[in-house]
N, C-alpha and C positions, 0 to 999 in steps of 0.2 A: 827618288833615286832606285834602279833597277840593282836588284839583290843576284847574289850569285854564291856559287857553292865552288868547292874543289873534288873534281873528280878523276882518281889517279892524278896524275901528273901537268892534269889541264883542269883550266878552271872553267866555268859552265853557267850559264844564266838559269837561273829558277825556271823562265819561262822553256827552257830546253831551246831556246834558237839556234843560237851560234856560241863558240866560246869566246873570251875575253879578246883576244889578240882578232879575231875577224870581225866584234863589233868595235872596238877601236881604229882598226883599218878603215872599216866601212867611215865613221863618224869624222876619221881625219881626210878622208876624200870629200866627203860633203864640205866638211870648212873650209879646204881649199878652193872646192869650186865656188861657196858664196863669198870669200873674201877677192876672188882672181876675178870671178866672172858674173857676179852676182849681186854685190853689195854697191847701194845707192846709197850718197850724202842723205841728199835729201831724204829720202823714204826710212833711215836706221840711225838718225843722230837728229837729233830735238835742235833745230838751227832753222835759218830762212836765208834764202840766195836771193841777193837786194842788185840790182845793177842801179846804181847813181852818177851821175856828173857834180866829182866833187871842186868846189873851191877853194882859193884863198881865205874867204871867210868861212867862220862856221857853216856847216852842210848840214842840215836833220836829214837823217837817212833813216827810213819807215821800214820796221821790221815786224813790229804786227805779231811778233810769238809771246807775249800775255805775260810774259817775266823779263825783267831787267838783264838783260844779255851780260857775260862776263865777257865779253872781245869778240874780234870779228878776224876772220882769215879771209886774203886779198888772194881768188882767184884768178880773177883776168885782171891787168889792166891797159888801157890803150893808150899809151906816151909814155914819156918820161916825167917821172916826180916821185915825192914821196907823200905816202897818205901816214895819217897817225889822227887817237881816240884823242875828241877836243871833249871840253865840260862832262867828264865823265860822272861826276857827281851828280847830273841834270839828266844822265840818261832814263828813261820811263819801260816802262812794259810795251809801250808801244813806239818809240822812238831813240836812235842815239847819235854824237855825233862826231863829225868829223872835220879835218882839215886837209890840205894838199899843199906845196909849194908851188903850184902852179896853178894857173886858170883852167876849166873846165876838163879834168881826168875824167877820164868815163873809169867805172871800176866796177868790177862785180864781187858782191862781197860776199862771205859765208857766215852768217850770225851766230854765235853759240852763246 
């Protein structure tokens, strides 16, 4: 944690580089740039991006995360239909199961 001290009516960091307001503005700009231009789902959130064809019967989705996932987000779906988690108590560190109300529904998941 950076330490600072008060000098007259201004706060300055002990390293003498800049005042608190300038440092906060710089960090705010960096956060804005990261969140709006540079954050990538796969690089910043532990999860797996997987595309599979989901069937009306239980479909196995390989995620390979090394831990039992909490769930998934549907990033893209090619066609009409619903997808839901299936056999959740049987999910493993490598696979999860889901189903659809239509056959051959191509879905891209982000598994968390």
